PDB file of N, CA, C and O in Angstrom:
ATOM      1  N   UNK A   1      95.848 116.089 104.542  1.00  0.00           N
ATOM      2  CA  UNK A   1      96.822 115.644 105.535  1.00  0.00           C
ATOM      3  C   UNK A   1      98.072 114.681 105.049  1.00  0.00           C
ATOM      4  O   UNK A   1      97.901 113.688 104.342  1.00  0.00           O
ATOM      5  N   UNK A   2      99.146 115.052 105.458  1.00  0.00           N
ATOM      6  CA  UNK A   2     100.512 114.528 105.049  1.00  0.00           C
ATOM      7  C   UNK A   2     100.684 113.218 105.827  1.00  0.00           C
ATOM      8  O   UNK A   2     100.224 113.001 106.948  1.00  0.00           O
ATOM      9  N   UNK A   3     101.426 112.357 105.063  1.00  0.00           N
ATOM     10  CA  UNK A   3     101.692 111.095 105.645  1.00  0.00           C
ATOM     11  C   UNK A   3     103.022 110.861 105.896  1.00  0.00           C
ATOM     12  O   UNK A   3     103.824 110.784 104.966  1.00  0.00           O
ATOM     13  N   UNK A   4     103.355 110.736 107.064  1.00  0.00           N
ATOM     14  CA  UNK A   4     104.620 110.234 107.774  1.00  0.00           C
ATOM     15  C   UNK A   4     104.828 108.821 107.550  1.00  0.00           C
ATOM     16  O   UNK A   4     103.864 108.087 107.769  1.00  0.00           O
ATOM     17  N   UNK A   5     106.151 108.195 107.067  1.00  0.00           N
ATOM     18  CA  UNK A   5     106.196 106.997 107.137  1.00  0.00           C
ATOM     19  C   UNK A   5     107.118 106.469 108.319  1.00  0.00           C
ATOM     20  O   UNK A   5     107.745 107.410 108.808  1.00  0.00           O
ATOM     21  N   UNK A   6     107.361 105.386 108.859  1.00  0.00           N
ATOM     22  CA  UNK A   6     108.218 105.132 109.908  1.00  0.00           C
ATOM     23  C   UNK A   6     109.708 105.116 109.421  1.00  0.00           C
ATOM     24  O   UNK A   6     110.684 105.102 110.171  1.00  0.00           O
ATOM     25  N   UNK A   7     109.741 105.121 107.832  1.00  0.00           N
ATOM     26  CA  UNK A   7     111.345 105.320 107.300  1.00  0.00           C
ATOM     27  C   UNK A   7     111.561 106.539 107.577  1.00  0.00           C
ATOM     28  O   UNK A   7     112.620 106.698 108.183  1.00  0.00           O
ATOM     29  N   UNK A   8     110.727 107.870 107.288  1.00  0.00           N
ATOM     30  CA  UNK A   8     110.771 109.274 107.522  1.00  0.00           C
ATOM     31  C   UNK A   8     111.329 109.350 108.952  1.00  0.00           C
ATOM     32  O   UNK A   8     112.356 110.000 109.146  1.00  0.00           O
ATOM     33  N   UNK A   9     110.751 108.763 109.895  1.00  0.00           N
ATOM     34  CA  UNK A   9     111.116 108.986 111.226  1.00  0.00           C
ATOM     35  C   UNK A   9     112.411 108.482 111.637  1.00  0.00           C
ATOM     36  O   UNK A   9     113.205 109.119 112.329  1.00  0.00           O
ATOM     37  N   UNK A  10     112.607 107.226 111.151  1.00  0.00           N
ATOM     38  CA  UNK A  10     114.164 106.623 111.015  1.00  0.00           C
ATOM     39  C   UNK A  10     115.010 107.586 110.312  1.00  0.00           C
ATOM     40  O   UNK A  10     116.117 107.682 110.842  1.00  0.00           O
ATOM     41  N   UNK A  11     114.857 108.258 109.386  1.00  0.00           N
ATOM     42  CA  UNK A  11     115.904 109.139 108.562  1.00  0.00           C
ATOM     43  C   UNK A  11     116.115 110.217 109.609  1.00  0.00           C
ATOM     44  O   UNK A  11     117.291 110.454 109.886  1.00  0.00           O
ATOM     45  N   UNK A  12     115.114 110.953 110.277  1.00  0.00           N
ATOM     46  CA  UNK A  12     115.368 112.003 111.228  1.00  0.00           C
ATOM     47  C   UNK A  12     116.147 111.522 112.211  1.00  0.00           C
ATOM     48  O   UNK A  12     117.204 112.126 112.395  1.00  0.00           O
ATOM     49  N   UNK A  13     115.829 110.291 113.113  1.00  0.00           N
ATOM     50  CA  UNK A  13     116.613 109.669 114.080  1.00  0.00           C
ATOM     51  C   UNK A  13     118.121 109.700 113.701  1.00  0.00           C
ATOM     52  O   UNK A  13     118.995 110.085 114.479  1.00  0.00           O
ATOM     53  N   UNK A  14     118.373 109.204 112.279  1.00  0.00           N
ATOM     54  CA  UNK A  14     119.769 109.252 112.107  1.00  0.00           C
ATOM     55  C   UNK A  14     120.517 110.379 112.162  1.00  0.00           C
ATOM     56  O   UNK A  14     121.723 110.134 112.206  1.00  0.00           O
ATOM     57  N   UNK A  15     120.219 111.579 112.175  1.00  0.00           N
ATOM     58  CA  UNK A  15     120.749 112.591 112.559  1.00  0.00           C
ATOM     59  C   UNK A  15     121.321 112.751 114.174  1.00  0.00           C
ATOM     60  O   UNK A  15     122.324 113.373 114.524  1.00  0.00           O
ATOM     61  N   UNK A  16     120.385 112.009 115.022  1.00  0.00           N
ATOM     62  CA  UNK A  16     120.643 111.993 116.600  1.00  0.00           C
ATOM     63  C   UNK A  16     121.903 111.107 116.883  1.00  0.00           C
ATOM     64  O   UNK A  16     122.202 110.030 116.368  1.00  0.00           O
ATOM     65  N   UNK A  17     122.514 111.779 117.761  1.00  0.00           N
ATOM     66  CA  UNK A  17     123.956 111.052 118.167  1.00  0.00           C
ATOM     67  C   UNK A  17     123.417 109.965 119.219  1.00  0.00           C
ATOM     68  O   UNK A  17     123.357 110.379 120.377  1.00  0.00           O
ATOM     69  N   UNK A  18     123.018 108.645 118.997  1.00  0.00           N
ATOM     70  CA  UNK A  18     122.744 107.629 119.848  1.00  0.00           C
ATOM     71  C   UNK A  18     123.638 106.637 119.810  1.00  0.00           C
ATOM     72  O   UNK A  18     124.560 106.661 118.995  1.00  0.00           O
ATOM     73  N   UNK A  19     123.465 105.588 120.738  1.00  0.00           N
ATOM     74  CA  UNK A  19     124.385 104.505 120.771  1.00  0.00           C
ATOM     75  C   UNK A  19     123.698 103.087 120.425  1.00  0.00           C
ATOM     76  O   UNK A  19     123.929 102.046 121.038  1.00  0.00           O
ATOM     77  N   UNK A  20     122.895 103.213 119.437  1.00  0.00           N
ATOM     78  CA  UNK A  20     122.301 101.883 118.987  1.00  0.00           C
ATOM     79  C   UNK A  20     122.223 102.083 117.324  1.00  0.00           C
ATOM     80  O   UNK A  20     122.609 103.133 116.811  1.00  0.00           O
ATOM     81  N   UNK A  21     121.787 101.181 116.680  1.00  0.00           N
ATOM     82  CA  UNK A  21     121.546 101.047 115.205  1.00  0.00           C
ATOM     83  C   UNK A  21     119.967 101.469 115.374  1.00  0.00           C
ATOM     84  O   UNK A  21     119.150 101.001 116.167  1.00  0.00           O
ATOM     85  N   UNK A  22     119.795 102.449 114.432  1.00  0.00           N
ATOM     86  CA  UNK A  22     118.418 103.075 113.911  1.00  0.00           C
ATOM     87  C   UNK A  22     117.794 102.121 113.602  1.00  0.00           C
ATOM     88  O   UNK A  22     116.882 101.764 114.348  1.00  0.00           O
ATOM     89  N   UNK A  23     118.073 101.405 112.421  1.00  0.00           N
ATOM     90  CA  UNK A  23     117.646 100.664 111.325  1.00  0.00           C
ATOM     91  C   UNK A  23     117.322  99.388 111.965  1.00  0.00           C
ATOM     92  O   UNK A  23     116.836  98.567 111.187  1.00  0.00           O
ATOM     93  N   UNK A  24     117.473  98.979 113.264  1.00  0.00           N
ATOM     94  CA  UNK A  24     117.150  97.712 114.097  1.00  0.00           C
ATOM     95  C   UNK A  24     115.608  98.160 114.710  1.00  0.00           C
ATOM     96  O   UNK A  24     114.737  97.360 115.052  1.00  0.00           O
ATOM     97  N   UNK A  25     115.524  99.442 114.748  1.00  0.00           N
ATOM     98  CA  UNK A  25     114.021  99.673 115.792  1.00  0.00           C
ATOM     99  C   UNK A  25     112.782  99.116 114.786  1.00  0.00           C
ATOM    100  O   UNK A  25     112.756  99.188 113.557  1.00  0.00           O
ATOM    101  N   UNK A  26     111.954  98.645 115.519  1.00  0.00           N
ATOM    102  CA  UNK A  26     110.710  98.295 114.956  1.00  0.00           C
ATOM    103  C   UNK A  26     109.527  99.337 115.217  1.00  0.00           C
ATOM    104  O   UNK A  26     109.372  99.875 116.313  1.00  0.00           O
ATOM    105  N   UNK A  27     108.830  99.537 114.275  1.00  0.00           N
ATOM    106  CA  UNK A  27     107.836 100.588 114.208  1.00  0.00           C
ATOM    107  C   UNK A  27     106.426 100.449 115.427  1.00  0.00           C
ATOM    108  O   UNK A  27     105.795 101.355 115.972  1.00  0.00           O
ATOM    109  N   UNK A  28     106.300  99.120 115.537  1.00  0.00           N
ATOM    110  CA  UNK A  28     105.294  98.866 116.431  1.00  0.00           C
ATOM    111  C   UNK A  28     105.514  98.455 117.906  1.00  0.00           C
ATOM    112  O   UNK A  28     104.581  98.114 118.634  1.00  0.00           O
ATOM    113  N   UNK A  29     106.863  98.511 118.320  1.00  0.00           N
ATOM    114  CA  UNK A  29     107.452  97.900 119.569  1.00  0.00           C
ATOM    115  C   UNK A  29     108.075  99.099 120.340  1.00  0.00           C
ATOM    116  O   UNK A  29     108.764  99.932 119.751  1.00  0.00           O
ATOM    117  N   UNK A  30     107.824  99.161 121.619  1.00  0.00           N
ATOM    118  CA  UNK A  30     108.117 100.355 122.539  1.00  0.00           C
ATOM    119  C   UNK A  30     109.816 100.499 122.602  1.00  0.00           C
ATOM    120  O   UNK A  30     110.594  99.562 122.780  1.00  0.00           O
ATOM    121  N   UNK A  31     110.148 101.825 122.424  1.00  0.00           N
ATOM    122  CA  UNK A  31     111.310 102.199 122.485  1.00  0.00           C
ATOM    123  C   UNK A  31     112.107 101.472 123.414  1.00  0.00           C
ATOM    124  O   UNK A  31     113.016 100.767 122.976  1.00  0.00           O
ATOM    125  N   UNK A  32     111.841 101.565 124.924  1.00  0.00           N
ATOM    126  CA  UNK A  32     112.306 101.085 126.035  1.00  0.00           C
ATOM    127  C   UNK A  32     112.543  99.197 125.832  1.00  0.00           C
ATOM    128  O   UNK A  32     113.583  98.671 126.228  1.00  0.00           O
ATOM    129  N   UNK A  33     111.685  98.575 125.331  1.00  0.00           N
ATOM    130  CA  UNK A  33     111.349  97.145 125.098  1.00  0.00           C
ATOM    131  C   UNK A  33     112.761  97.029 123.752  1.00  0.00           C
ATOM    132  O   UNK A  33     113.299  95.928 123.631  1.00  0.00           O
ATOM    133  N   UNK A  34     113.112  97.882 123.091  1.00  0.00           N
ATOM    134  CA  UNK A  34     114.149  97.965 122.402  1.00  0.00           C
ATOM    135  C   UNK A  34     115.424  98.218 122.711  1.00  0.00           C
ATOM    136  O   UNK A  34     116.319  98.135 121.870  1.00  0.00           O
ATOM    137  N   UNK A  35     115.623  98.549 123.945  1.00  0.00           N
ATOM    138  CA  UNK A  35     116.869  98.964 124.674  1.00  0.00           C
ATOM    139  C   UNK A  35     117.193 100.538 124.563  1.00  0.00           C
ATOM    140  O   UNK A  35     118.264 101.043 124.898  1.00  0.00           O
ATOM    141  N   UNK A  36     116.124 101.200 124.055  1.00  0.00           N
ATOM    142  CA  UNK A  36     116.562 102.683 124.076  1.00  0.00           C
ATOM    143  C   UNK A  36     116.346 103.056 125.469  1.00  0.00           C
ATOM    144  O   UNK A  36     115.418 102.708 126.198  1.00  0.00           O
ATOM    145  N   UNK A  37     117.584 104.005 125.800  1.00  0.00           N
ATOM    146  CA  UNK A  37     117.367 104.347 127.256  1.00  0.00           C
ATOM    147  C   UNK A  37     116.635 105.874 127.312  1.00  0.00           C
ATOM    148  O   UNK A  37     116.240 106.428 126.286  1.00  0.00           O
ATOM    149  N   UNK A  38     116.530 106.388 128.473  1.00  0.00           N
ATOM    150  CA  UNK A  38     115.791 107.670 128.586  1.00  0.00           C
ATOM    151  C   UNK A  38     116.590 108.850 127.879  1.00  0.00           C
ATOM    152  O   UNK A  38     115.964 109.721 127.274  1.00  0.00           O
ATOM    153  N   UNK A  39     117.820 108.870 127.950  1.00  0.00           N
ATOM    154  CA  UNK A  39     118.690 109.926 127.443  1.00  0.00           C
ATOM    155  C   UNK A  39     118.499 109.856 125.775  1.00  0.00           C
ATOM    156  O   UNK A  39     118.293 110.846 125.073  1.00  0.00           O
ATOM    157  N   UNK A  40     118.600 108.601 125.335  1.00  0.00           N
ATOM    158  CA  UNK A  40     118.564 108.640 123.616  1.00  0.00           C
ATOM    159  C   UNK A  40     117.142 108.685 123.259  1.00  0.00           C
ATOM    160  O   UNK A  40     116.818 109.103 122.147  1.00  0.00           O
ATOM    161  N   UNK A  41     116.297 108.304 124.077  1.00  0.00           N
ATOM    162  CA  UNK A  41     114.859 108.496 123.608  1.00  0.00           C
ATOM    163  C   UNK A  41     114.539 110.116 123.657  1.00  0.00           C
ATOM    164  O   UNK A  41     113.919 110.603 122.712  1.00  0.00           O
ATOM    165  N   UNK A  42     114.891 110.815 124.578  1.00  0.00           N
ATOM    166  CA  UNK A  42     115.159 112.462 124.565  1.00  0.00           C
ATOM    167  C   UNK A  42     115.605 112.874 123.335  1.00  0.00           C
ATOM    168  O   UNK A  42     114.853 113.579 122.664  1.00  0.00           O
ATOM    169  N   UNK A  43     116.749 112.550 122.886  1.00  0.00           N
ATOM    170  CA  UNK A  43     117.432 112.815 121.696  1.00  0.00           C
ATOM    171  C   UNK A  43     116.812 112.598 120.584  1.00  0.00           C
ATOM    172  O   UNK A  43     116.789 113.440 119.686  1.00  0.00           O
ATOM    173  N   UNK A  44     116.163 111.311 120.494  1.00  0.00           N
ATOM    174  CA  UNK A  44     115.334 111.060 119.144  1.00  0.00           C
ATOM    175  C   UNK A  44     114.346 111.737 119.273  1.00  0.00           C
ATOM    176  O   UNK A  44     113.883 111.991 118.161  1.00  0.00           O
ATOM    177  N   UNK A  45     113.600 112.298 120.314  1.00  0.00           N
ATOM    178  CA  UNK A  45     112.398 113.023 120.086  1.00  0.00           C
ATOM    179  C   UNK A  45     113.036 114.620 119.650  1.00  0.00           C
ATOM    180  O   UNK A  45     112.433 115.220 118.761  1.00  0.00           O
ATOM    181  N   UNK A  46     113.877 115.075 120.091  1.00  0.00           N
ATOM    182  CA  UNK A  46     114.557 116.360 119.565  1.00  0.00           C
ATOM    183  C   UNK A  46     114.687 116.240 118.285  1.00  0.00           C
ATOM    184  O   UNK A  46     114.287 117.140 117.546  1.00  0.00           O
ATOM    185  N   UNK A  47     115.191 115.258 117.862  1.00  0.00           N
ATOM    186  CA  UNK A  47     115.418 115.043 116.146  1.00  0.00           C
ATOM    187  C   UNK A  47     114.149 114.970 115.682  1.00  0.00           C
ATOM    188  O   UNK A  47     114.042 115.597 114.627  1.00  0.00           O
ATOM    189  N   UNK A  48     113.146 114.462 116.039  1.00  0.00           N
ATOM    190  CA  UNK A  48     111.880 114.808 115.433  1.00  0.00           C
ATOM    191  C   UNK A  48     111.393 116.142 115.242  1.00  0.00           C
ATOM    192  O   UNK A  48     110.956 116.629 114.199  1.00  0.00           O
ATOM    193  N   UNK A  49     111.549 116.818 116.663  1.00  0.00           N
ATOM    194  CA  UNK A  49     111.047 118.346 116.365  1.00  0.00           C
ATOM    195  C   UNK A  49     111.827 118.905 115.503  1.00  0.00           C
ATOM    196  O   UNK A  49     111.270 119.579 114.637  1.00  0.00           O
ATOM    197  N   UNK A  50     113.122 118.812 115.480  1.00  0.00           N
ATOM    198  CA  UNK A  50     113.761 119.591 114.216  1.00  0.00           C
ATOM    199  C   UNK A  50     113.635 119.152 112.950  1.00  0.00           C
ATOM    200  O   UNK A  50     113.767 119.930 112.005  1.00  0.00           O
ATOM    201  N   UNK A  51     113.383 117.941 112.795  1.00  0.00           N
ATOM    202  CA  UNK A  51     113.180 117.354 111.336  1.00  0.00           C
ATOM    203  C   UNK A  51     111.646 117.958 110.639  1.00  0.00           C
ATOM    204  O   UNK A  51     111.420 118.279 109.472  1.00  0.00           O
ATOM    205  N   UNK A  52     110.914 117.965 111.596  1.00  0.00           N
ATOM    206  CA  UNK A  52     109.299 118.089 111.175  1.00  0.00           C
ATOM    207  C   UNK A  52     108.851 119.492 111.847  1.00  0.00           C
ATOM    208  O   UNK A  52     107.699 119.810 111.552  1.00  0.00           O
ATOM    209  N   UNK A  53     109.509 120.353 112.655  1.00  0.00           N
ATOM    210  CA  UNK A  53     108.978 121.542 112.658  1.00  0.00           C
ATOM    211  C   UNK A  53     107.876 121.454 113.854  1.00  0.00           C
ATOM    212  O   UNK A  53     107.119 122.415 113.987  1.00  0.00           O
ATOM    213  N   UNK A  54     107.764 120.396 114.683  1.00  0.00           N
ATOM    214  CA  UNK A  54     106.896 120.382 115.610  1.00  0.00           C
ATOM    215  C   UNK A  54     107.301 120.687 116.777  1.00  0.00           C
ATOM    216  O   UNK A  54     108.508 120.912 116.869  1.00  0.00           O
ATOM    217  N   UNK A  55     106.555 120.785 117.891  1.00  0.00           N
ATOM    218  CA  UNK A  55     106.793 120.817 119.408  1.00  0.00           C
ATOM    219  C   UNK A  55     106.307 119.624 119.985  1.00  0.00           C
ATOM    220  O   UNK A  55     105.108 119.365 119.881  1.00  0.00           O
ATOM    221  N   UNK A  56     107.112 118.825 120.608  1.00  0.00           N
ATOM    222  CA  UNK A  56     106.312 117.906 121.670  1.00  0.00           C
ATOM    223  C   UNK A  56     106.622 118.271 123.027  1.00  0.00           C
ATOM    224  O   UNK A  56     107.758 118.394 123.486  1.00  0.00           O
ATOM    225  N   UNK A  57     105.303 118.472 123.766  1.00  0.00           N
ATOM    226  CA  UNK A  57     105.313 118.787 125.002  1.00  0.00           C
ATOM    227  C   UNK A  57     105.791 117.762 125.909  1.00  0.00           C
ATOM    228  O   UNK A  57     105.670 116.576 125.603  1.00  0.00           O
ATOM    229  N   UNK A  58     106.353 118.143 127.062  1.00  0.00           N
ATOM    230  CA  UNK A  58     106.888 117.005 128.094  1.00  0.00           C
ATOM    231  C   UNK A  58     105.810 116.324 128.370  1.00  0.00           C
ATOM    232  O   UNK A  58     105.984 115.106 128.334  1.00  0.00           O
ATOM    233  N   UNK A  59     104.825 116.654 128.617  1.00  0.00           N
ATOM    234  CA  UNK A  59     103.537 115.723 129.000  1.00  0.00           C
ATOM    235  C   UNK A  59     103.190 114.915 127.938  1.00  0.00           C
ATOM    236  O   UNK A  59     102.586 113.921 128.341  1.00  0.00           O
ATOM    237  N   UNK A  60     103.327 114.942 126.775  1.00  0.00           N
ATOM    238  CA  UNK A  60     103.183 114.231 125.521  1.00  0.00           C
ATOM    239  C   UNK A  60     104.190 113.215 125.440  1.00  0.00           C
ATOM    240  O   UNK A  60     103.841 112.091 125.077  1.00  0.00           O
ATOM    241  N   UNK A  61     105.652 113.494 125.786  1.00  0.00           N
ATOM    242  CA  UNK A  61     106.511 112.620 125.305  1.00  0.00           C
ATOM    243  C   UNK A  61     106.234 111.248 126.259  1.00  0.00           C
ATOM    244  O   UNK A  61     106.928 110.337 125.807  1.00  0.00           O
ATOM    245  N   UNK A  62     105.610 110.894 127.188  1.00  0.00           N
ATOM    246  CA  UNK A  62     105.772 109.807 127.527  1.00  0.00           C
ATOM    247  C   UNK A  62     104.739 108.796 126.717  1.00  0.00           C
ATOM    248  O   UNK A  62     104.931 107.580 126.691  1.00  0.00           O
ATOM    249  N   UNK A  63     103.844 109.311 126.189  1.00  0.00           N
ATOM    250  CA  UNK A  63     102.912 108.607 125.311  1.00  0.00           C
ATOM    251  C   UNK A  63     103.201 108.239 123.896  1.00  0.00           C
ATOM    252  O   UNK A  63     102.495 107.605 123.111  1.00  0.00           O
ATOM    253  N   UNK A  64     104.554 108.841 123.704  1.00  0.00           N
ATOM    254  CA  UNK A  64     105.085 108.354 122.393  1.00  0.00           C
ATOM    255  C   UNK A  64     106.273 107.336 122.454  1.00  0.00           C
ATOM    256  O   UNK A  64     107.461 107.655 122.392  1.00  0.00           O
ATOM    257  N   UNK A  65     105.775 106.047 122.585  1.00  0.00           N
ATOM    258  CA  UNK A  65     106.489 105.019 122.815  1.00  0.00           C
ATOM    259  C   UNK A  65     106.753 104.347 121.736  1.00  0.00           C
ATOM    260  O   UNK A  65     107.680 103.540 121.806  1.00  0.00           O
ATOM    261  N   UNK A  66     106.098 104.477 120.594  1.00  0.00           N
ATOM    262  CA  UNK A  66     106.875 103.917 119.273  1.00  0.00           C
ATOM    263  C   UNK A  66     106.981 104.530 118.207  1.00  0.00           C
ATOM    264  O   UNK A  66     106.438 105.634 118.245  1.00  0.00           O
ATOM    265  N   UNK A  67     107.507 104.246 117.166  1.00  0.00           N
ATOM    266  CA  UNK A  67     107.764 104.881 115.908  1.00  0.00           C
ATOM    267  C   UNK A  67     106.194 105.146 115.284  1.00  0.00           C
ATOM    268  O   UNK A  67     105.843 106.289 114.989  1.00  0.00           O
ATOM    269  N   UNK A  68     105.548 104.307 115.163  1.00  0.00           N
ATOM    270  CA  UNK A  68     103.997 104.421 115.037  1.00  0.00           C
ATOM    271  C   UNK A  68     103.440 105.667 115.765  1.00  0.00           C
ATOM    272  O   UNK A  68     102.851 106.569 115.169  1.00  0.00           O
ATOM    273  N   UNK A  69     103.621 105.655 116.825  1.00  0.00           N
ATOM    274  CA  UNK A  69     102.918 106.957 117.464  1.00  0.00           C
ATOM    275  C   UNK A  69     103.497 108.105 117.281  1.00  0.00           C
ATOM    276  O   UNK A  69     102.898 109.180 117.288  1.00  0.00           O
ATOM    277  N   UNK A  70     104.642 107.965 117.114  1.00  0.00           N
ATOM    278  CA  UNK A  70     105.451 109.220 116.558  1.00  0.00           C
ATOM    279  C   UNK A  70     104.715 109.710 115.149  1.00  0.00           C
ATOM    280  O   UNK A  70     104.308 110.856 114.955  1.00  0.00           O
ATOM    281  N   UNK A  71     104.632 108.669 114.257  1.00  0.00           N
ATOM    282  CA  UNK A  71     104.156 109.062 112.842  1.00  0.00           C
ATOM    283  C   UNK A  71     102.822 109.756 113.145  1.00  0.00           C
ATOM    284  O   UNK A  71     102.616 110.804 112.533  1.00  0.00           O
ATOM    285  N   UNK A  72     101.913 109.332 113.977  1.00  0.00           N
ATOM    286  CA  UNK A  72     100.792 109.754 114.156  1.00  0.00           C
ATOM    287  C   UNK A  72     100.643 111.237 114.667  1.00  0.00           C
ATOM    288  O   UNK A  72      99.795 112.032 114.261  1.00  0.00           O
ATOM    289  N   UNK A  73     101.609 111.482 115.629  1.00  0.00           N
ATOM    290  CA  UNK A  73     101.813 112.670 116.386  1.00  0.00           C
ATOM    291  C   UNK A  73     102.262 113.715 115.201  1.00  0.00           C
ATOM    292  O   UNK A  73     101.661 114.756 114.934  1.00  0.00           O
ATOM    293  N   UNK A  74     103.283 113.291 114.635  1.00  0.00           N
ATOM    294  CA  UNK A  74     103.953 114.375 113.454  1.00  0.00           C
ATOM    295  C   UNK A  74     102.741 114.680 112.589  1.00  0.00           C
ATOM    296  O   UNK A  74     102.513 115.870 112.371  1.00  0.00           O
ATOM    297  N   UNK A  75     101.903 113.732 112.049  1.00  0.00           N
ATOM    298  CA  UNK A  75     100.716 114.073 110.986  1.00  0.00           C
ATOM    299  C   UNK A  75      99.859 114.660 111.489  1.00  0.00           C
ATOM    300  O   UNK A  75      99.228 115.469 110.810  1.00  0.00           O
ATOM    301  N   UNK A  76      99.538 114.448 112.876  1.00  0.00           N
ATOM    302  CA  UNK A  76      98.347 115.283 113.525  1.00  0.00           C
ATOM    303  C   UNK A  76      98.902 116.858 113.712  1.00  0.00           C
ATOM    304  O   UNK A  76      98.073 117.752 113.539  1.00  0.00           O
ATOM    305  N   UNK A  77     100.072 117.168 114.007  1.00  0.00           N
ATOM    306  CA  UNK A  77     100.755 118.504 114.240  1.00  0.00           C
ATOM    307  C   UNK A  77     101.207 119.159 113.223  1.00  0.00           C
ATOM    308  O   UNK A  77     101.635 120.292 113.443  1.00  0.00           O
ATOM    309  N   UNK A  78     101.230 118.692 112.011  1.00  0.00           N
ATOM    310  CA  UNK A  78     101.645 119.310 110.946  1.00  0.00           C
ATOM    311  C   UNK A  78     100.827 119.611 109.893  1.00  0.00           C
ATOM    312  O   UNK A  78     101.274 120.056 108.836  1.00  0.00           O
ATOM    313  N   UNK A  79      99.208 119.326 110.169  1.00  0.00           N
ATOM    314  CA  UNK A  79      98.547 119.554 109.334  1.00  0.00           C
ATOM    315  C   UNK A  79      97.919 120.983 109.013  1.00  0.00           C
ATOM    316  O   UNK A  79      97.181 121.128 108.039  1.00  0.00           O
TER     317      UNK A  79
END
């Protein structure tokens, strides 16, 4: 099983066109608590799908609220 780090997730986020500094995001704090709005959140998830070749179902998006949760999702779906 591959390991995906929070830095790899942030690197994928850098390709997204969002209005905040990706490097200030904390891995264990919800995106909304860090000022990420719903449009930027959707953009970030699209960047994850593209970078890691995974598909994030709409009903799963709401449960991916932190970088740590995204790391776990990517690991589980790329094994």
